[in-house]
DOFI-313649 format. One record per atom (N, C-alpha, C): residue in one letter; x, y, z. Coordinates in steps of 0.05 Angstrom, whole numbers, plus 5000, padded with zeros to 4 digits. Example, Ala and Ser with C-alpha at 12.3 -4.5 7.8 and 13.67 -1.06 7.14 Angstrom:
A526448865156A524649105156A526449345156S525749555142S527349795143S525850015157
***
This chain:
L824357064842L823857314829L826557444822Y826557594800Y828957754794Y828358044804V830058144822V829758404834V832058584826Q831358824818Q833359014809Q834759134833T837459114834T839059234856T841259404844K842859524862K845059694852K847059524835K847159264842K849059084828K847758964803G845359044797G843958924774G841658744783A840658584765A838358404772A839458174789E838158124811E838857894829E836457714833K836957464834K834757264838K834357224868K831857264877K831257244905K828657094909R828456934930R825956814938R824357024953P821757044948P820057254961P820357244991C820457005003C820656985032C823257105043A825357105026A827957215035A827957525034M825857645023M825657935021M824258055046L823157885063L821957985088L824158065107E823658275122E825658375141E824458385169K826158375189K825158395216K823858665221I821758665238I820558925246I821959015271P823459235269P825259315291P823859455314R824659395338R823659525362R824359825362A826659885349A827560165348A825560345334K824160225315K822060385300K819360355313Y818760115325Y816160055337Y816659975366P816960165384P817760105412P815759925427D813259915418D811359745432D811859445428L813559375409L814259095405L815958995428T815558745436T817358625456T819658495441E821758425456E824058295443E823258035429E821457885442E820557635431E819057685404E817357885404E815857945379E817758035357E819858185364E821758265343E823258015333D823957835350D825357595342D823757415323I821157405327I819457235311I817857385290S818757635285S817157815267S817057705238I819157565229I819057465201I817057235199P817257025215P815156815213P812356915220L812257115238L809557235244L808457375220Q810057525205Q809157655181Q808057445161T809557225158T808757015140T806056895147L805656845173L803156735183L800856935178C801357185185C799257385181C798457425152Q800457415134Q799857445106Q798157205096A798856965106A797356725098A794456745108I794056835133I791356865144I789757075127F791057295122F789757515107F788957415079D790757285065D790257185038D787956975039S787856805059S785756605061S783056735064I782956945081I780357085085I779457215059I781357345045I780657485020I779657294999V781057064996V780256864976V777456754983H776956705008H774356605017H772156815010M772657065017M770757275011M770157294981M772257294965M771857324936M770457084924N771056844933N769656614923N766756614931T766156744953T763356754962T761756954945V762857194940V761357404926V761657364895S763657224886S764057184858S764756894852P762756714856P763356424853P764056344824D763456514805D764156444777D767056504771G768556614790G771356664786G772056924772E770057094767E770557344753E772557524768W772557494795W774357664810W777257624803Q777857374795Q780657324788Q781457464762H779557494743H780157644719H780557944725L778958054744L779258334752L781958374766K782658184783K785158204797K787558194778Q787258024758Q789457994738Q789758254722E787558384715E787758634700E788958854717L788158864743L789359064761L792359014764F793158774767F795958714770F797458784744E796258724721E797558784696E798059084692R795959244699R796159534694R797659684717L797259604742L798359754764L800959644775V801759414766V804259294775V806159224752R805359034736R807158934716R807859134694T805959294685T806559494664T806459784674K806559814701K806460084712K808760254703T811160144704T813460304696T813260394667Q812560204649Q812360274621Q810260494616R808060474630R805960674627R806860954637C808260954659C809261214670C811261344650V812961184639V814861284619V813461374594E811361234586E809661314563E808361584568I807361634592I806161894599I808262114596L810662074608L812762274605L813462334576S813662114560S814462144532S812362294515K809862234520K807762344503K806662614513S806562654539S805262894549S807163104560Y809663024566Y811463204580Y814163224566A814263164540A816763164525A817863444522S816263654525S817163924520S818364054545F818163914568F819064034593F822064004597D823364214608D826264214611D827364074635V825764074657V826563934682V824263764692V824863524701V822863344712V823863254739F822263294760F822863194787F821162954793L822462734800L820962484806L821562404834Q819562274847Q819962174874Q818961884876E819961744896E819361454900E819861284875V822161334864V822961204839V824560944844S823760734831S825160474835S827560454816L829460284822L831660234804L830760134777N828659964777N827559864752N826460094735F825160284748F824060514733F826360674720V828560714735V830860864724V831960724700T832260454702T833360294680T831660314655T828960294659T827160314636T827160594624L827160794642L827161074632L829661134615R831961034623R834461084609R834460954581K832860754577K832660614551K830560734533S829060934544S826761044529S827561274511D825761344492D826161574475D826261834491F824761834514F824762074531F827562154540A829261954544A831962004555A833962064534R833162064508R835062084486R836662344488D835362574494D836762824496D836762934524R836662754544R836462844572R838562704589T839162824612T840862704632T839162624656I839462374665I837962274688I839862244711V839262384733V841062394756V839662254780V841062064792V840061914815V841861974838P840961934863P842761984886P845061784888D847361884897D849561704901D848861494923K847361584943K846461414965K843561344960M843161144943M840361064936M839260874958D836660884961D835360704980D834760444966S836260244972S835859984959S833859804973K833259864998K831359705013K828459775006R827760035010R825060115002R824860144972D827160184958D827260224929D825460454921Q825760674936Q824260924931Q826261154932N826761274909N828861484907N827861724892S828961954900S828362204886S830362224862V829362324840V830862324815V830362594801I832362694787I832162934771I832862874742V831262964723V831762934695V831863214682F834063274668F834163534655F834863504625R834063704610R834463694581R837263794574N838763634559N841363724550N841063944529G842864144531G842564374513G841464604528I839364554544I838364754562I840164774586F840964534596F842964514618F845364364607E847664414620E850164294611E850864054628P850563814618P851063564634P853763554648G855863664635G858463654646G858863824671T856963994677T857164174700T855564064724A854063844720A852263744741A853963614764T853363704788T854763604812T852663554834E852663314845E850763254867E851663394892I849763514906I850463664931I848763564954T847663314951T845863214971T847163194999D849563095000D850963065026D851363335039S851963535023S852363805034S849763925045V847563875031V844863955041V844163805066M844663545066M843963375089M845563465114A847963565110A849663655132A848163885147F846864055133F845264265146F842864155160L841763945149L839463815162L840263685189R842663565189R843563435214R844263635236K844563895229K845064095249K842564175264G840264085255G837664155268G837364025295D835364125309D834964035337D833463765338E831763715317E830163475317E831363245302P830862995310P831862765294P830762775266S832562715247S831762735219S829862505211K827762575196K825962385185K826462335155V828762435146V829562415118V831662195115G831061995098G832861775095G834261785068D836061595063D837461575038D835361555015G835861704994G834161704971G831861904972D831262014995D829062204997D829662474985V832262554986V833062814976V835162774954L834962924933L837062944913L837463234907G839863334914G840563614909G842663614886L842263804868L843963814844L844764104838E847264144832E848364394823E848964364794V847964554777V848464524748V848264794735K849664834713K849565084697K847665044673D846365264665D844865244641D846565334618S845565344594S847165404570S848065694569Q846865864586Q847566144587Q849666204609G850365984624G852266014646G851166074673N848466074675N847166124700N847365874718D847865924744D848065704763D845365634775F844765374776F842165284787F842665094810M840765104829M840464894849M837764764844L837864514836L835364354832L835164144854V832764124865V832363934887V829763774882S829963514885S827663334885S827463214913Y825063234924Y824663154952Y822162984956H822362774972H820062614980H819762615010G817462715020G816962735048G816062475061D816462455087D815362225101D812362225101S811062005110S808161975107S806562205119N807462315141N805962525155N807162805149G809162815133G810363075125G812063215146L812663065167L814063205189L816963265183G818063135163G820863195155G821063415134T818763505124T818863685101T819863965108V818964085129V819864355137V822864355144P823864165160P826764155165P828364115140A827363955121A828763915096A828864165080M826664315078M826664565063M828464775076K828564775103K830364955117K833264895110A833964635108A836664555101A837364635073V835464615054V835864705027V836365005027T834765155042T835165445044T837865515055S838665375076S841265425088S843565385069W843265175052W845365115033W845765345013W843565445001W843965654981W844665914994T843665965018T844266215032T847266235039E848366015048E851166015057E853165935036C852265765017C854165654997C853965784970A851565864962A851165964935A848866154933P849166394945P846866574947P845766674920E847366654899E846466754872E845166534855H845266284865H844066064849H841066104845R840166024822R837266004817R836365734829V834065744843V833265514859V830465424850I830165164843I827665044836I827464774850I825164724863I824864484880I822264354871G822364094864G819963944859G819663744882L817363744895L817163584919L814363464924D814463224936D812163104948D812363164978A810963374986A811263475014A809663315034N807763165024N805963005041N804663175063V803463395054V802063575073V799063515071S797563595091S794663555091S793363835090K790863835081K789364085079K788764205106C788064025125C787064125151C789064035173P789364195194P791064125216P790063875230K791863695236K791263465253K793763375267P793463265291P795863195307P797763005292G800363065294G802362895282G802662915252H801463125239H801663155210H802363455204L803663495182L804263765172L801863855155D800764085162D798564195147D799464415128I797864475108I798664655087I799264935097A797765035116A798265305126A800965325140T801665125156T804365125169T806565105148F806064945128F808064905107F808565165091V806365295084V806565545069V808065755085E807365785110E808765975127E811765915128A812465665130A815365585132A816865655106Y815765575083Y817265625058Y817265925050R815166075059R815166355053R817266505069Q817766415094Q819866525110Q822666475098S822866275081S825366205068S825666355041G823766515034G823866665009G822966504985L821366294990L820366124968L817566194961S816766124937S813966144928S813265884914S810665834911S809765584898S808465654871C808565464853C807465504826C804465544827A803165454848A800265474850A799265694868G801165874876G800466094894G801166024923N800466214941N801366184969N799166224989D796666204980D794366224998D793665945007P794065875033P793465605042P790665505035A788665685039A785965605033A785565545004E786765714987E786465664958E787965414949L790365374961L791865124955L790264884962G788864894985G787164674994G784864614975R784164804959R781964764940R782964694912T785064834903T785864814875T788364644870A789864584891A792464444887A792364164898V789964044902V789763774911V790963584890T792763414898T794063234879T793762934886T792262874907T791662594913T788762554918F787762314911F785062234917F785161934920N786061844944N786561564949N784461454968C783361224962C781461094980C782060804982R783060715005R783560435009R780960285011T780960035001T778559875003T778859675026Y776759525032Y776859325053Y778159065043L779059065018L780558835007L783558885008Q784359095021Q787259155024Q788059135053T790659115057T791659115085T791159385098Q791659405124Q791059645140Q788159715138L786459545148L783559585146L782659835160N784259935179N783560185193N783560425175K784860395151K784960615131K782860575110A781260365111A779260315090A777060525090V776060595066V773960795063V771660685047K769260725056K766860635041K766560815017S765360704996S765160854971S763561114974N761461104991N759761334994N760961545013E763361485024E764761665042E767461765030R767861705004R770461754993R771162054992Y769262224988Y769862514987Y770662625015D769362515035D769862615062D772262485076K772662225070K774762075085K777161995067G776862025041G779161955024G781462145027D783762065019D786162235021D786162424997R785162665002R784962874982R786463124992N788963144985N790663354997N792563474976P793463714982P795363854963P798263784970K799063534963K801563434972K803963504954D803463564929D805663594910D805763884899L808164004899L808464274890L811164314877I811364534863I813964634853I814464894867L816764914881L817565154895L819965284880F820165544884F822465684872F822865944888R825266064884R825766314898R824066534886E822566664904E820566854895E821867094881S824367154888S825667384876S826667324847Q826467064839Q827566984813Q825566924792Y823166824800Y821266714780Y818366804787D816866814765D813866824766D812766584752T810366504759T809066284746T807266394723L807866314699L806266394676L803766214674Q804165954679Q802065754677Q802765514693W800765384704W801365124717W798964944714L799464684716L797264494713L797764254732K795664094736K795963844750K794563634733D795363384737D794563174718D794162914733N791862784729N791462514740N790362324718T790862404693T789862244670T792162164652G794462304654G796562254635G796362424610Q794362604609Q793762764586Q793763064593C795163134614C795363414623C792663534632T790863354641T788363444653T787963304679F786163424696F785663324722F782663294727N781863044733N779062994740N778762974770P777563164783P777363164813P775562954824D773962824807D771962624817D772962344815I775362294805I776362024801I778461954822P777961764839P780161674856P782261544839F784761574847F786961444831F789061344850P790661144840P791161064813P788760944798T788860964772T786860834754T788360654735L786860514718L788160334699L789760484678R789160744674R790760904655R792761084668F792461134694F794261314708F795161164734P797361014733P798060824754P799460944778S799361214782S800661334805S798461434825D799161434851D797261534871D797761824877H799661954863H799962244864H799762354836G798362584834G798162714809G800762844800I800962914775I803263064764I802663364767V804763514774V804563814775V806563914755A805764094737A807564204717A807264504716A809364644711A809264944711A811165064690L810265284679L811965454662L812765704677L815365734682L816365954698L817666164680R817566414690R818766634675R820666774694D823066844683D825067004698D823867264706R824567344730R823767614739R825867814730
***
């Protein structure tokens, strides 16, 4: 396979892309299990694939399942990047700033070659995550902002994060902080952030962002686009929306969708994911008739800004690629290949 890396496209065998499962991350592993984790992964994948093929051949002996799988692969994997760029180009061409999360190097390469990037600057972190290949990115319109004034401040923000009491759950590529001037000479702090799966790193990261502007640039205008990975309801080991709202409000921030946790839990839901029994991690599988109760339906994605600086004139969320949101459709879909919805807002100076 040709894999996009910092050095360009590299040819790799799929088996060489497997990595050891470290005891440091999974303490329940023994040293022996860590040592054999690569061949063990290979064996488990082979067993899982054999079971899936047997099941599919049993329920679809005419082979129709292979055509369905091929279409899913075509839409959700092979042409996913092109479709995402198409959505940006057709539905969001009028927006001045775009915050992206979990972005691959291949996506950045494709985006830079697109019409969408013709009058825009695309900023990626200096310290990109090449292993997970998931990075936060900021795109801004030239003319509205001055490209020559853009300076990455991620390391400076992360320095505040490291001063915290708890171990950081924020890795390379999760945060991108940017200092830039607009065409009127106003100074901005733009931040794109991707939270860990349970959202436990989100509040410390937002506190670090707040500390940066408070101590380094108190007059900067601040806008943050983030996948906070919060849940509607409190549950052990997860960040819930009420706790998150309380934390960002204490920092002087407001959200484009309002600041009432209950209302956000109803109107700002941006995910509707339901794993099937044909995917790995069967413990996360959801039956079709239980999708509303057990599916991942949470207000994970928001745009935050300093409350003293902006009001929201209008905001929307989108899981169709056409600036509309259908609450009854689990996604990704064949036309919308992301598992997180888009959030867009029109802000007005105070």
